[in-house]
C-alpha positions as CSV (number, residue, x, y, z in Angstrom):
1,M,152.2,24.0,-38.7
2,A,148.9,23.7,-40.6
3,R,148.8,24.8,-44.3
4,L,146.2,27.0,-45.8
5,S,145.7,24.3,-48.5
6,D,144.5,21.9,-45.8
7,I,141.2,23.6,-45.8
8,F,140.4,22.2,-49.2
9,D,138.8,18.8,-49.0
10,P,140.7,16.4,-51.4
11,N,137.7,14.1,-51.6
12,V,135.4,16.4,-53.6
13,E,135.0,16.9,-57.3
14,R,135.8,20.4,-58.5
15,L,135.1,22.4,-61.6
16,S,138.1,23.8,-63.4
17,I,137.4,27.5,-63.1
18,L,134.0,28.1,-61.6
19,P,132.9,27.5,-58.0
20,R,129.9,25.4,-57.4
21,P,127.5,24.5,-54.5
22,R,127.9,21.1,-52.8
23,G,125.4,18.6,-54.2
24,S,125.2,20.0,-57.7
25,L,126.9,17.2,-59.6
26,P,125.7,13.8,-60.8
27,S,128.5,12.2,-58.9
28,E,126.9,13.6,-55.7
29,G,123.5,12.1,-56.7
30,R,122.1,15.1,-58.5
31,G,119.4,14.0,-61.0
32,S,118.6,10.7,-59.2
33,V,115.2,9.9,-57.8
34,M,116.5,10.5,-54.2
35,S,118.4,13.6,-55.2
36,P,119.8,15.4,-52.2
37,P,119.2,19.2,-51.9
38,I,121.9,21.5,-53.2
39,D,123.7,23.2,-50.3
40,Y,124.2,26.8,-51.4
41,T,125.9,27.6,-48.1
42,D,128.8,25.3,-48.8
43,I,130.7,26.4,-51.9
44,I,133.3,24.1,-53.5
45,A,136.3,26.2,-54.7
46,P,137.4,25.6,-58.3
47,Q,140.5,23.6,-59.0
48,F,142.5,26.6,-60.2
49,L,142.1,28.3,-56.9
50,V,143.4,25.2,-55.1
51,D,146.4,25.0,-57.4
52,I,147.2,28.7,-56.8
53,V,147.1,28.3,-53.0
54,K,149.4,25.2,-53.2
55,A,151.7,27.1,-55.5
56,F,152.1,29.9,-53.0
57,E,152.9,27.4,-50.3
58,T,155.5,25.4,-52.3
59,P,158.5,27.8,-51.7
60,R,158.0,27.6,-48.0
61,R,157.7,23.8,-48.1
62,A,160.9,23.6,-50.1
63,A,162.7,25.9,-47.6
64,Q,161.6,23.5,-44.9
65,G,163.3,20.6,-46.6
66,E,160.2,18.9,-48.2
67,E,160.6,17.2,-51.5
68,I,158.8,19.1,-54.3
69,T,157.4,17.2,-57.3
70,P,157.9,18.4,-60.9
71,Q,154.2,19.1,-61.1
72,E,154.3,21.3,-58.0
73,A,157.3,23.2,-59.4
74,L,155.4,23.7,-62.7
75,N,152.4,25.1,-60.7
76,V,154.7,27.6,-59.1
77,A,156.0,28.7,-62.5
78,T,152.6,29.1,-64.1
79,N,150.5,30.4,-61.2
80,V,153.0,32.5,-59.3
81,A,155.9,33.4,-61.6
82,G,153.6,34.4,-64.4
83,G,151.4,33.1,-67.1
84,G,148.9,31.3,-64.9
85,L,145.4,32.2,-64.0
86,A,146.4,34.1,-60.9
87,T,148.1,36.8,-63.0
88,S,146.0,36.7,-66.1
89,G,142.7,38.5,-66.7
90,S,140.9,35.2,-66.5
91,A,140.9,35.2,-62.6
92,P,141.6,38.2,-60.4
93,A,144.2,37.9,-57.7
94,A,141.6,38.8,-55.2
95,A,140.1,35.3,-55.8
96,L,142.8,34.0,-53.4
97,G,140.9,35.6,-50.5
98,S,137.5,34.3,-51.7
99,F,135.4,31.3,-50.8
100,K,136.7,29.4,-47.7
101,R,140.0,31.0,-47.2
102,G,138.6,33.9,-45.2
103,A,136.6,31.5,-43.0
104,N,139.7,29.8,-41.6
105,V,142.9,30.6,-39.8
106,A,145.7,28.0,-39.8
107,G,143.0,25.5,-40.8
108,I,140.8,26.5,-37.9
109,P,137.3,27.8,-38.7
110,I,136.9,31.4,-37.5
111,R,133.8,30.5,-35.6
112,E,135.7,27.8,-33.6
113,L,138.7,30.1,-33.1
114,L,136.6,33.0,-31.6
115,Y,133.8,31.0,-29.9
116,P,135.0,27.4,-29.4
117,N,132.4,24.8,-28.7
118,K,129.6,27.3,-28.8
119,T,126.5,26.1,-30.7
120,N,124.3,29.3,-30.9
121,L,125.9,32.7,-31.6
122,T,124.4,36.0,-30.7
123,P,124.0,38.7,-33.3
124,A,127.0,40.5,-31.8
125,E,129.2,37.4,-32.0
126,K,128.2,36.9,-35.6
127,S,129.1,40.5,-36.3
128,A,132.5,40.0,-34.6
129,I,133.1,37.0,-36.9
130,S,132.3,39.1,-40.0
131,K,134.5,41.9,-38.8
132,F,137.4,39.5,-38.2
133,E,137.0,38.0,-41.7
134,R,137.2,41.5,-43.2
135,D,140.4,42.2,-41.1
136,L,142.0,39.0,-42.4
137,A,142.1,40.6,-45.9
138,V,145.1,42.6,-44.6
139,Q,148.2,40.5,-45.1
140,A,149.9,41.6,-41.8
141,V,146.7,40.7,-39.9
142,R,146.6,37.2,-41.4
143,R,150.2,36.7,-40.6
144,R,149.6,37.7,-37.0
145,E,146.4,35.6,-36.7
146,E,148.0,32.5,-38.3
147,L,150.8,32.7,-35.6
148,R,148.3,33.4,-32.8
149,A,146.0,30.5,-33.7
150,T,148.4,27.8,-32.6
151,G,151.2,29.8,-31.0
152,Q,152.4,30.1,-27.4
153,D,154.3,32.5,-25.2
154,I,158.0,31.8,-24.7
155,V,159.4,33.2,-21.4
156,T,162.7,32.0,-20.0
157,P,164.4,32.9,-16.7
158,T,166.5,36.0,-16.8
159,P,170.1,34.9,-16.6
160,G,172.0,36.0,-13.5
161,L,169.0,37.5,-11.7
162,N,169.1,36.6,-8.0
163,L,166.1,37.3,-5.7
164,I,165.5,37.0,-2.0
165,N,162.4,35.1,-0.8
166,E,159.3,37.1,-0.1
167,I,158.5,37.8,3.6
168,G,155.0,37.6,5.0
169,M,154.7,40.7,7.2
170,N,153.0,40.6,10.5
171,P,150.2,43.3,10.4
172,K,151.1,44.2,14.0
173,D,154.3,45.7,12.7
174,L,152.3,48.5,11.0
175,V,150.9,50.0,14.2
176,G,152.4,53.4,14.9
177,K,154.1,53.6,11.5
178,R,153.5,56.4,9.0
179,L,152.3,54.6,5.8
180,V,153.0,56.3,2.5
181,P,151.6,54.9,-0.8
182,V,154.2,54.4,-3.5
183,F,152.7,54.1,-6.9
184,G,154.0,51.4,-9.2
185,D,153.0,49.6,-12.4
186,M,152.0,45.9,-12.5
187,S,154.9,44.6,-14.5
188,A,156.3,41.1,-13.8
189,L,159.9,40.3,-12.9
190,G,162.3,37.5,-13.8
191,G,161.6,36.5,-17.4
192,N,163.0,37.1,-20.8
193,V,160.1,37.2,-23.3
194,S,161.1,36.0,-26.7
195,Q,157.7,35.1,-28.2
196,V,154.2,36.3,-27.6
197,R,151.4,33.9,-28.5
198,G,153.3,32.5,-31.4
199,V,154.8,35.9,-32.6
200,P,158.6,35.9,-32.3
201,L,160.3,39.1,-31.1
202,S,163.5,40.4,-32.8
203,K,165.1,40.5,-29.3
204,P,163.8,39.3,-25.9
205,V,162.2,41.9,-23.6
206,I,163.4,41.6,-20.0
207,Q,160.7,41.6,-17.3
208,Q,162.1,44.0,-14.6
209,A,159.1,44.6,-12.2
210,G,157.0,46.2,-10.6
211,R,156.4,45.6,-7.0
212,R,159.0,42.9,-6.7
213,Y,161.9,45.3,-7.5
214,P,163.0,45.4,-3.8
215,L,163.5,41.6,-3.9
216,I,166.5,41.8,-6.2
217,K,169.6,40.8,-4.1
218,S,171.8,43.7,-5.3
219,N,169.1,46.2,-4.4
220,V,168.8,44.6,-0.9
221,A,172.5,44.9,-0.4
222,E,172.5,48.5,-1.5
223,D,169.4,49.6,0.5
224,I,167.5,50.5,-2.6
225,A,163.8,49.7,-2.4
226,Y,162.3,51.3,-5.5
227,A,163.2,53.1,-8.7
228,S,161.7,55.7,-11.0
229,E,162.6,58.6,-13.3
230,P,164.8,61.1,-11.5
231,S,162.2,63.8,-10.9
232,A,159.6,61.3,-9.6
233,A,162.2,59.6,-7.4
234,A,163.2,63.0,-5.9
235,S,159.6,63.9,-5.3
236,K,158.9,60.6,-3.4
237,I,162.0,61.0,-1.3
238,A,160.8,64.5,-0.3
239,N,157.4,62.9,0.5
240,F,159.0,60.5,2.9
241,G,161.1,63.3,4.4
242,K,158.2,65.6,5.3
243,F,157.2,63.3,8.1
244,G,160.3,64.1,10.2
245,D,161.3,61.5,12.7
246,D,158.3,59.2,12.1
247,D,159.0,55.6,11.1
248,V,157.9,55.7,7.5
249,L,156.9,52.7,5.5
250,G,156.5,52.8,1.7
251,V,153.5,50.8,0.7
252,F,153.1,49.5,-2.9
253,L,150.0,50.8,-4.7
254,A,149.5,49.4,-8.1
255,G,148.3,51.4,-11.0
256,S,145.9,50.2,-13.7
257,P,147.0,47.6,-16.1
258,K,147.6,50.4,-18.7
259,S,150.1,52.0,-16.3
260,V,152.7,49.5,-17.5
261,D,152.7,51.4,-20.8
262,F,155.1,54.0,-19.3
263,S,157.8,51.3,-18.7
264,H,159.8,49.6,-21.4
265,H,157.9,46.3,-21.2
266,M,155.1,47.1,-23.6
267,A,156.7,49.5,-26.1
268,Q,159.7,47.2,-26.6
269,G,157.5,44.1,-26.8
270,L,155.3,45.7,-29.5
271,V,158.1,47.2,-31.6
272,R,160.1,44.0,-31.5
273,Q,157.2,42.1,-33.2
274,L,157.1,44.4,-36.2
275,D,159.9,42.5,-38.1
276,T,157.7,39.4,-38.0
277,L,154.3,40.9,-38.8
278,R,155.5,43.5,-41.4
279,P,152.6,46.0,-41.5
280,S,152.4,47.8,-44.9
281,K,154.3,51.0,-45.6
282,D,151.0,52.9,-45.6
283,A,150.1,51.4,-42.2
284,I,153.5,52.5,-40.8
285,R,153.1,56.0,-42.1
286,E,149.6,56.2,-40.5
287,F,151.0,55.0,-37.2
288,D,153.9,57.5,-37.3
289,S,151.4,60.3,-38.0
290,A,149.4,59.3,-35.0
291,I,152.5,59.5,-32.8
292,K,153.5,62.9,-34.2
293,N,150.0,64.2,-33.4
294,Y,149.7,62.5,-30.0
295,V,148.6,64.8,-27.2
296,V,150.3,64.9,-23.8
297,M,148.9,67.1,-21.1
298,K,151.7,69.2,-19.6
299,P,151.5,70.7,-16.1
300,T,152.0,74.5,-15.8
301,P,153.5,76.5,-12.9
302,E,149.9,77.7,-12.2
303,G,148.8,74.1,-11.4
304,T,146.8,73.6,-14.6
305,K,147.6,71.4,-17.6
306,V,147.8,72.3,-21.2
307,P,147.7,70.0,-24.3
308,T,151.0,69.6,-26.1
309,Q,152.3,67.5,-29.0
310,P,155.9,66.8,-28.1
311,F,156.5,64.1,-30.7
312,K,156.2,66.3,-33.8
313,K,159.7,65.4,-34.9
314,F,159.3,61.6,-34.3
315,A,161.6,59.8,-36.6
316,G,159.3,56.8,-37.0
317,I,158.4,53.5,-35.5
318,T,160.8,51.7,-37.9
319,S,163.6,54.1,-37.4
320,P,167.0,52.5,-36.8
321,N,167.1,54.6,-33.6
322,I,163.7,53.6,-32.2
323,E,165.2,51.5,-29.4
324,E,167.4,54.3,-28.3
325,M,164.5,56.8,-28.4
326,M,162.5,54.5,-26.1
327,I,165.3,54.1,-23.5
328,S,167.6,57.2,-23.6
329,K,166.3,60.8,-23.5
330,T,166.8,62.2,-27.0
331,S,164.7,65.3,-26.9
332,K,164.1,68.3,-24.6
333,D,160.4,68.0,-25.4
334,F,159.6,64.6,-23.9
335,T,161.0,61.7,-21.8
336,P,161.4,58.2,-23.0
337,G,158.5,57.1,-20.7
338,Q,156.2,59.5,-22.5
339,L,157.2,58.2,-25.9
340,R,156.8,54.6,-24.7
341,T,153.3,55.5,-23.4
342,A,152.3,57.0,-26.7
343,I,153.5,54.0,-28.7
344,S,151.8,51.5,-26.5
345,D,148.6,53.5,-26.3
346,E,148.2,54.1,-30.0
347,M,149.1,50.5,-30.9
348,S,146.5,49.2,-28.5
349,K,143.7,50.9,-30.6
350,Y,141.6,48.9,-33.0
351,K,142.4,51.2,-35.9
352,F,146.0,49.8,-35.8
353,Q,145.1,46.3,-34.7
354,K,143.2,45.9,-38.0
355,L,146.3,47.1,-39.9
356,G,148.3,44.2,-38.6
357,F,150.2,45.7,-35.7
358,P,150.9,43.5,-32.7
359,N,148.1,42.4,-30.4
360,Y,148.3,44.6,-27.3
361,E,146.3,42.3,-25.0
362,D,148.5,39.3,-25.8
363,L,151.6,41.2,-24.7
364,S,149.9,42.7,-21.7
365,K,149.1,39.2,-20.4
366,V,152.7,38.2,-20.6
367,M,154.2,41.4,-19.1
368,L,151.8,41.9,-16.1
369,E,152.3,40.1,-12.8
370,P,149.2,37.9,-12.3
371,G,147.1,38.1,-9.1
372,L,147.5,41.8,-8.4
373,K,144.0,43.1,-7.5
374,K,142.6,46.5,-8.4
375,G,142.5,48.9,-5.4
376,Y,144.7,46.7,-3.2
377,V,147.9,47.9,-1.5
378,G,150.7,46.5,0.7
379,Q,151.8,43.6,-1.5
380,T,155.3,45.1,-1.0
381,V,156.3,47.2,2.0
382,F,159.7,48.9,2.6
383,E,161.2,51.0,5.3
384,A,162.2,54.5,4.1
385,I,165.7,55.7,5.0
386,P,165.7,59.4,6.0
387,G,168.6,61.7,4.9
388,R,169.5,59.9,1.8
389,G,169.0,61.2,-1.7
390,I,168.6,59.5,-5.1
391,Q,170.7,56.3,-5.4
392,T,172.2,54.7,-8.5
393,P,171.5,51.0,-8.5
394,S,174.1,48.6,-9.8
395,Y,171.1,46.7,-11.2
396,Y,170.3,48.3,-14.6
397,H,166.6,48.9,-15.1
398,Q,165.8,49.9,-18.7
399,S,162.9,52.1,-17.6
400,Y,164.0,53.7,-14.4
401,S,167.5,54.9,-13.4
402,A,166.9,56.7,-10.1
403,G,166.9,54.5,-7.0
404,I,164.9,55.3,-3.9
405,P,166.6,54.4,-0.7
406,G,164.8,51.9,1.5
407,R,164.8,48.4,3.1
408,Y,162.4,45.7,2.2
409,V,160.4,44.5,5.2
410,G,157.8,42.2,3.5
411,G,154.3,42.2,2.3
412,L,150.8,41.6,3.6
413,Q,149.6,38.2,2.7
414,N,146.3,36.4,3.5
415,R,147.2,33.3,5.7
416,Q,144.4,31.3,4.3
417,T,144.3,32.1,0.6
418,G,147.9,33.3,0.0
419,D,146.5,36.4,-1.7
420,L,148.7,39.5,-1.5
421,G,147.7,42.9,-0.4
422,V,144.5,44.4,1.2
423,P,141.9,47.0,0.1
424,A,143.5,50.4,0.3
425,E,140.9,51.7,2.7
426,M,142.1,49.2,5.4
427,L,145.5,50.9,5.6
428,F,144.3,54.4,4.9
429,P,140.9,54.6,6.7
430,K,141.2,58.3,7.7
431,L,142.1,59.3,4.1
432,F,139.1,57.4,2.7
433,A,136.7,58.7,5.3
434,E,137.7,62.3,4.7
435,K,137.5,62.0,0.9
436,R,134.2,60.1,0.9
437,A,132.7,62.8,3.1
438,K,133.5,65.3,0.4
439,G,131.8,63.2,-2.3
440,A,134.8,61.5,-3.8
441,T,134.4,58.0,-5.2
442,D,136.8,55.2,-4.2
443,E,138.3,55.4,-7.8
444,N,138.8,59.1,-7.3
445,I,140.6,58.5,-4.0
446,L,142.9,55.8,-5.5
447,G,143.7,58.2,-8.3
448,S,144.7,60.9,-5.9
449,M,146.9,58.5,-4.0
450,R,148.7,57.6,-7.2
451,L,149.3,61.2,-8.3
452,S,149.8,63.1,-5.1
453,H,151.9,62.7,-2.0
454,Q,150.1,61.5,1.1
455,G,150.7,59.6,4.3
456,E,148.7,58.3,7.3
457,R,149.7,56.9,10.7
458,F,148.3,53.3,11.1
459,T,146.6,53.0,14.5
460,A,145.8,50.2,16.8
461,E,142.0,50.7,16.1
462,S,142.6,49.7,12.5
463,L,144.5,46.5,13.4
464,D,141.7,44.1,14.3
465,P,139.8,44.4,11.0
466,L,143.1,44.0,9.2
467,M,144.0,40.9,11.1
468,Q,140.6,39.4,10.5
469,F,140.8,40.1,6.8
470,L,144.2,38.5,6.5
471,G,143.0,35.3,8.3
472,Y,144.9,35.8,11.6
């Protein structure tokens, strides 16, 4: 891993205490007939600052097995342990963040880090660089960004997880069936995430799906096609049941990328980075306060919603019981999913990103299944089983305990591109036509499909455009 001291050019002459602009010394030609101009945009850090940086790095180098010279040990004693310029009135400790340190992360210039290979920057991009430099003054931010600059994701296969192969469903098999949208998040399946863009997790987070949940072999054997919290599972089973003797197919409908906040994937992945990043105590207190004051809209018997603050007694993000609170119901005031959503939502905000909390977008990229398109449905389809209530899967899902009975039948796949799913209006044309006629936007319609119980019989008239879309 690159060292901070690598940013200091060893081939330049430095003053002992004061910084200087490049080209200001006789050794650089200053005072000669062909004297080069002084470059006031390139400041050479003084030697004492270089010594301080190297002194701070020495303990880590020693821990990694490097041989430390007597002079380096002396630098540690004088500049770090006490008596050196870094702790005296001669040079403020803030000098460590001055000059070129703020312009680099892991030896990479910020400009190159944020806008690689870009020659001309816009005012907005220059402003972003300045803001990023300011954020780096926070130790936890610098820790995070040093790791992110050169780090990678580490995702290994989940031990013991067995899946069946996906089935490409023939669109003709939809004709005459009652299609019911089944809302689900976009989480991936099959990996144990132990590192996110260079930031290690205290424990791996298991990717547990998503739309691929019906592919788990034990679920197939037990006729369990989906899972949710008990109340939501009971409601969806009732939705299937209201269509009587119809052949009912549950059709996967993805939420927005942020819908994954409700499951364990994001909250666990964020909390398990805190041991590495170590935000300050003040930052932790500010985050805990935000959770305590987080507003959740609660439905009323009258069909309205009222604002509530169910986390007023939140024990804290660094509480020894935080993992239990995110998985097991510990309060009559909220569900674990609501707490997970609050944690993920708050931590995604810039006001906490700039305090050194984990990078939400990095984790989102790891936890979401790639290739799922907004507004598409049918990537997974299952046959509902009438007359059965909530099931208890032998496969333990950390977010959802209530199994919905059903048999996986396949998914709609484009024969030419391999893309999964189709635009929702192709499977629910009547619903879209009725809602559009009343002035609803497609986004409004999709939102209502996620939140309310609906169903539509797929007709032969809708088959031809579907077949053409899928490349048949």
